[in-house]
ChimeraX commands (.cxc) that place a marker at each C-alpha (Angstrom):
marker #1 position 56.24,-0.41,15.23 radius 0.5
marker #1 position 57.77,1.92,12.70 radius 0.5
marker #1 position 55.38,4.04,10.62 radius 0.5
marker #1 position 56.65,6.44,8.00 radius 0.5
marker #1 position 53.78,8.88,8.00 radius 0.5
marker #1 position 50.99,10.05,10.24 radius 0.5
marker #1 position 48.52,8.39,7.90 radius 0.5
marker #1 position 50.25,5.03,8.38 radius 0.5
marker #1 position 50.09,5.55,12.13 radius 0.5
marker #1 position 46.37,6.31,11.96 radius 0.5
marker #1 position 45.75,3.21,9.82 radius 0.5
marker #1 position 47.67,1.11,12.34 radius 0.5
marker #1 position 45.53,2.42,15.19 radius 0.5
marker #1 position 42.35,1.71,13.21 radius 0.5
marker #1 position 43.52,-1.87,12.63 radius 0.5
marker #1 position 44.08,-2.23,16.37 radius 0.5
marker #1 position 40.46,-1.28,17.06 radius 0.5
marker #1 position 40.68,2.41,17.92 radius 0.5
marker #1 position 37.59,4.30,16.83 radius 0.5
marker #1 position 37.77,7.39,14.69 radius 0.5
marker #1 position 36.85,9.62,17.62 radius 0.5
marker #1 position 39.57,8.05,19.78 radius 0.5
marker #1 position 42.11,8.66,17.05 radius 0.5
marker #1 position 40.98,12.28,16.73 radius 0.5
marker #1 position 41.70,12.80,20.42 radius 0.5
marker #1 position 45.09,11.13,20.02 radius 0.5
marker #1 position 46.15,13.16,16.96 radius 0.5
marker #1 position 48.19,15.74,18.94 radius 0.5
marker #1 position 50.26,12.93,20.48 radius 0.5
marker #1 position 50.13,10.52,17.56 radius 0.5
marker #1 position 53.89,9.99,17.34 radius 0.5
marker #1 position 54.11,9.15,21.04 radius 0.5
marker #1 position 51.21,6.72,20.77 radius 0.5
marker #1 position 52.79,5.08,17.72 radius 0.5
marker #1 position 56.02,4.43,19.65 radius 0.5
marker #1 position 54.19,2.58,22.44 radius 0.5
marker #1 position 54.47,-1.18,22.68 radius 0.5
marker #1 position 51.50,-3.28,21.59 radius 0.5
marker #1 position 50.51,-4.03,25.17 radius 0.5
marker #1 position 50.68,-0.36,26.12 radius 0.5
marker #1 position 48.51,0.64,23.14 radius 0.5
marker #1 position 45.90,-1.99,24.00 radius 0.5
marker #1 position 45.93,-0.72,27.62 radius 0.5
marker #1 position 45.44,2.84,26.29 radius 0.5
marker #1 position 42.50,1.68,24.17 radius 0.5
marker #1 position 40.98,-0.11,27.14 radius 0.5
marker #1 position 41.30,2.98,29.35 radius 0.5
marker #1 position 39.83,5.23,26.67 radius 0.5
marker #1 position 36.88,2.85,26.37 radius 0.5
marker #1 position 36.36,2.99,30.15 radius 0.5
marker #1 position 36.75,6.75,30.48 radius 0.5
marker #1 position 34.84,7.66,27.35 radius 0.5
marker #1 position 32.20,4.98,26.74 radius 0.5
marker #1 position 30.44,7.15,24.21 radius 0.5
marker #1 position 33.62,7.14,22.09 radius 0.5
marker #1 position 33.97,3.36,22.24 radius 0.5
marker #1 position 30.36,2.79,21.20 radius 0.5
marker #1 position 30.19,5.58,18.64 radius 0.5
marker #1 position 29.39,4.56,15.11 radius 0.5
marker #1 position 31.25,6.14,12.27 radius 0.5
marker #1 position 29.35,9.30,11.51 radius 0.5
marker #1 position 29.73,11.24,8.32 radius 0.5
marker #1 position 32.18,14.10,8.65 radius 0.5
marker #1 position 31.02,17.62,8.33 radius 0.5
marker #1 position 32.28,19.56,5.36 radius 0.5
marker #1 position 34.67,21.54,7.59 radius 0.5
marker #1 position 36.11,18.33,9.07 radius 0.5
marker #1 position 36.40,16.81,5.63 radius 0.5
marker #1 position 38.23,19.88,4.34 radius 0.5
marker #1 position 40.46,19.83,7.40 radius 0.5
marker #1 position 41.46,16.19,6.83 radius 0.5
marker #1 position 42.08,16.78,3.13 radius 0.5
marker #1 position 44.22,19.79,3.98 radius 0.5
marker #1 position 45.96,17.83,6.75 radius 0.5
marker #1 position 46.77,14.91,4.44 radius 0.5
marker #1 position 47.88,17.26,1.67 radius 0.5
marker #1 position 50.05,19.15,4.11 radius 0.5
marker #1 position 51.49,15.88,5.37 radius 0.5
marker #1 position 52.39,14.83,1.83 radius 0.5
marker #1 position 54.00,18.18,1.09 radius 0.5
marker #1 position 55.83,18.07,4.40 radius 0.5
marker #1 position 57.11,14.57,3.68 radius 0.5
marker #1 position 58.33,15.69,0.25 radius 0.5
marker #1 position 60.17,18.65,1.77 radius 0.5
marker #1 position 61.66,16.42,4.47 radius 0.5
marker #1 position 62.78,13.87,1.88 radius 0.5
marker #1 position 64.44,16.61,-0.19 radius 0.5
marker #1 position 66.09,17.99,2.93 radius 0.5
marker #1 position 67.30,14.51,3.90 radius 0.5
marker #1 position 68.73,14.03,0.40 radius 0.5
marker #1 position 70.61,17.35,0.64 radius 0.5
marker #1 position 71.90,16.42,4.09 radius 0.5
marker #1 position 73.06,13.03,2.84 radius 0.5
marker #1 position 74.91,14.64,-0.06 radius 0.5
marker #1 position 76.62,17.12,2.27 radius 0.5
marker #1 position 77.53,14.34,4.68 radius 0.5
marker #1 position 78.93,12.29,1.79 radius 0.5
marker #1 position 81.05,15.24,0.69 radius 0.5
marker #1 position 82.37,15.85,4.20 radius 0.5
marker #1 position 83.04,12.20,4.87 radius 0.5
marker #1 position 84.71,11.75,1.49 radius 0.5
marker #1 position 86.86,14.81,2.15 radius 0.5
marker #1 position 87.87,13.54,5.57 radius 0.5
marker #1 position 88.66,10.09,4.22 radius 0.5
marker #1 position 90.80,11.56,1.45 radius 0.5
marker #1 position 92.70,13.72,3.94 radius 0.5
marker #1 position 93.24,10.73,6.21 radius 0.5
marker #1 position 94.41,8.56,3.30 radius 0.5
marker #1 position 96.81,11.28,2.13 radius 0.5
marker #1 position 98.16,11.58,5.65 radius 0.5
marker #1 position 98.60,7.81,5.94 radius 0.5
marker #1 position 100.34,7.62,2.53 radius 0.5
marker #1 position 102.70,10.45,3.47 radius 0.5
marker #1 position 103.41,8.77,6.79 radius 0.5
marker #1 position 104.11,5.48,5.02 radius 0.5
marker #1 position 106.40,7.20,2.51 radius 0.5
marker #1 position 108.28,8.89,5.35 radius 0.5
marker #1 position 108.72,5.55,7.12 radius 0.5
marker #1 position 109.97,3.90,3.92 radius 0.5
marker #1 position 112.33,6.80,3.28 radius 0.5
marker #1 position 113.68,6.53,6.82 radius 0.5
marker #1 position 114.11,2.77,6.35 radius 0.5
marker #1 position 116.10,3.32,3.13 radius 0.5
marker #1 position 118.25,5.94,4.85 radius 0.5
marker #1 position 119.07,3.46,7.62 radius 0.5
marker #1 position 119.81,0.76,5.05 radius 0.5
marker #1 position 122.05,3.13,3.10 radius 0.5
marker #1 position 123.86,4.16,6.30 radius 0.5
marker #1 position 124.36,0.50,7.24 radius 0.5
marker #1 position 125.71,-0.36,3.78 radius 0.5
marker #1 position 128.13,2.57,3.91 radius 0.5
marker #1 position 129.28,1.58,7.39 radius 0.5
marker #1 position 129.88,-1.96,6.15 radius 0.5
marker #1 position 131.85,-0.66,3.17 radius 0.5
marker #1 position 133.90,1.59,5.43 radius 0.5
marker #1 position 134.55,-1.28,7.81 radius 0.5
marker #1 position 135.69,-3.52,4.91 radius 0.5
marker #1 position 137.97,-0.81,3.62 radius 0.5
marker #1 position 139.54,-0.38,7.06 radius 0.5
marker #1 position 139.90,-4.11,7.41 radius 0.5
marker #1 position 141.54,-4.43,3.99 radius 0.5
marker #1 position 143.91,-1.51,4.78 radius 0.5
marker #1 position 144.88,-3.16,8.05 radius 0.5
marker #1 position 145.45,-6.45,6.24 radius 0.5
marker #1 position 147.67,-4.73,3.69 radius 0.5
marker #1 position 149.68,-3.04,6.44 radius 0.5
marker #1 position 150.11,-6.36,8.23 radius 0.5
marker #1 position 151.37,-7.96,5.01 radius 0.5
marker #1 position 153.85,-5.14,4.43 radius 0.5
marker #1 position 155.22,-5.32,7.93 radius 0.5
marker #1 position 155.58,-9.07,7.85 radius 0.5
marker #1 position 157.93,-9.04,4.90 radius 0.5
marker #1 position 160.11,-6.37,6.14 radius 0.5
marker link #1:1,2 radius 0.2
marker link #1:2,3 radius 0.2
marker link #1:3,4 radius 0.2
marker link #1:4,5 radius 0.2
marker link #1:5,6 radius 0.2
marker link #1:6,7 radius 0.2
marker link #1:7,8 radius 0.2
marker link #1:8,9 radius 0.2
marker link #1:9,10 radius 0.2
marker link #1:10,11 radius 0.2
marker link #1:11,12 radius 0.2
marker link #1:12,13 radius 0.2
marker link #1:13,14 radius 0.2
marker link #1:14,15 radius 0.2
marker link #1:15,16 radius 0.2
marker link #1:16,17 radius 0.2
marker link #1:17,18 radius 0.2
marker link #1:18,19 radius 0.2
marker link #1:19,20 radius 0.2
marker link #1:20,21 radius 0.2
marker link #1:21,22 radius 0.2
marker link #1:22,23 radius 0.2
marker link #1:23,24 radius 0.2
marker link #1:24,25 radius 0.2
marker link #1:25,26 radius 0.2
marker link #1:26,27 radius 0.2
marker link #1:27,28 radius 0.2
marker link #1:28,29 radius 0.2
marker link #1:29,30 radius 0.2
marker link #1:30,31 radius 0.2
marker link #1:31,32 radius 0.2
marker link #1:32,33 radius 0.2
marker link #1:33,34 radius 0.2
marker link #1:34,35 radius 0.2
marker link #1:35,36 radius 0.2
marker link #1:36,37 radius 0.2
marker link #1:37,38 radius 0.2
marker link #1:38,39 radius 0.2
marker link #1:39,40 radius 0.2
marker link #1:40,41 radius 0.2
marker link #1:41,42 radius 0.2
marker link #1:42,43 radius 0.2
marker link #1:43,44 radius 0.2
marker link #1:44,45 radius 0.2
marker link #1:45,46 radius 0.2
marker link #1:46,47 radius 0.2
marker link #1:47,48 radius 0.2
marker link #1:48,49 radius 0.2
marker link #1:49,50 radius 0.2
marker link #1:50,51 radius 0.2
marker link #1:51,52 radius 0.2
marker link #1:52,53 radius 0.2
marker link #1:53,54 radius 0.2
marker link #1:54,55 radius 0.2
marker link #1:55,56 radius 0.2
marker link #1:56,57 radius 0.2
marker link #1:57,58 radius 0.2
marker link #1:58,59 radius 0.2
marker link #1:59,60 radius 0.2
marker link #1:60,61 radius 0.2
marker link #1:61,62 radius 0.2
marker link #1:62,63 radius 0.2
marker link #1:63,64 radius 0.2
marker link #1:64,65 radius 0.2
marker link #1:65,66 radius 0.2
marker link #1:66,67 radius 0.2
marker link #1:67,68 radius 0.2
marker link #1:68,69 radius 0.2
marker link #1:69,70 radius 0.2
marker link #1:70,71 radius 0.2
marker link #1:71,72 radius 0.2
marker link #1:72,73 radius 0.2
marker link #1:73,74 radius 0.2
marker link #1:74,75 radius 0.2
marker link #1:75,76 radius 0.2
marker link #1:76,77 radius 0.2
marker link #1:77,78 radius 0.2
marker link #1:78,79 radius 0.2
marker link #1:79,80 radius 0.2
marker link #1:80,81 radius 0.2
marker link #1:81,82 radius 0.2
marker link #1:82,83 radius 0.2
marker link #1:83,84 radius 0.2
marker link #1:84,85 radius 0.2
marker link #1:85,86 radius 0.2
marker link #1:86,87 radius 0.2
marker link #1:87,88 radius 0.2
marker link #1:88,89 radius 0.2
marker link #1:89,90 radius 0.2
marker link #1:90,91 radius 0.2
marker link #1:91,92 radius 0.2
marker link #1:92,93 radius 0.2
marker link #1:93,94 radius 0.2
marker link #1:94,95 radius 0.2
marker link #1:95,96 radius 0.2
marker link #1:96,97 radius 0.2
marker link #1:97,98 radius 0.2
marker link #1:98,99 radius 0.2
marker link #1:99,100 radius 0.2
marker link #1:100,101 radius 0.2
marker link #1:101,102 radius 0.2
marker link #1:102,103 radius 0.2
marker link #1:103,104 radius 0.2
marker link #1:104,105 radius 0.2
marker link #1:105,106 radius 0.2
marker link #1:106,107 radius 0.2
marker link #1:107,108 radius 0.2
marker link #1:108,109 radius 0.2
marker link #1:109,110 radius 0.2
marker link #1:110,111 radius 0.2
marker link #1:111,112 radius 0.2
marker link #1:112,113 radius 0.2
marker link #1:113,114 radius 0.2
marker link #1:114,115 radius 0.2
marker link #1:115,116 radius 0.2
marker link #1:116,117 radius 0.2
marker link #1:117,118 radius 0.2
marker link #1:118,119 radius 0.2
marker link #1:119,120 radius 0.2
marker link #1:120,121 radius 0.2
marker link #1:121,122 radius 0.2
marker link #1:122,123 radius 0.2
marker link #1:123,124 radius 0.2
marker link #1:124,125 radius 0.2
marker link #1:125,126 radius 0.2
marker link #1:126,127 radius 0.2
marker link #1:127,128 radius 0.2
marker link #1:128,129 radius 0.2
marker link #1:129,130 radius 0.2
marker link #1:130,131 radius 0.2
marker link #1:131,132 radius 0.2
marker link #1:132,133 radius 0.2
marker link #1:133,134 radius 0.2
marker link #1:134,135 radius 0.2
marker link #1:135,136 radius 0.2
marker link #1:136,137 radius 0.2
marker link #1:137,138 radius 0.2
marker link #1:138,139 radius 0.2
marker link #1:139,140 radius 0.2
marker link #1:140,141 radius 0.2
marker link #1:141,142 radius 0.2
marker link #1:142,143 radius 0.2
marker link #1:143,144 radius 0.2
marker link #1:144,145 radius 0.2
marker link #1:145,146 radius 0.2
marker link #1:146,147 radius 0.2
marker link #1:147,148 radius 0.2
marker link #1:148,149 radius 0.2
marker link #1:149,150 radius 0.2
marker link #1:150,151 radius 0.2
marker link #1:151,152 radius 0.2
marker link #1:152,153 radius 0.2
view
């Protein structure tokens, strides 16, 4: 189960049959509870019902003004925190994009230079081979000319 916010996690627990009082006791470890498998959460609910029967049978009672203010502040804080985290994530993504783009450009430049060097080396070898062939032909033609001269004499 993936929940984006604490409020989503609380709603999920309510849908699974956890009472409001049970959820209040689980608030400090809400993220850990949300990461439990379905079977483990149902086992947790069952144990809480056994250990705290008054919580399992409790009816939803109206919240006191202090509790109500606390939950409003908590939800407002959660929204503000999520906004700050989203902005921070956006900044981190932009920085990561810049770094990754910079690294990719450096790597591409390196690979292009390496390729150019290999091509240049290949052309040097080709040029050397052509010159050696030309030199060999010249020597051969000089030897042929000498042979012709000596034959007639």
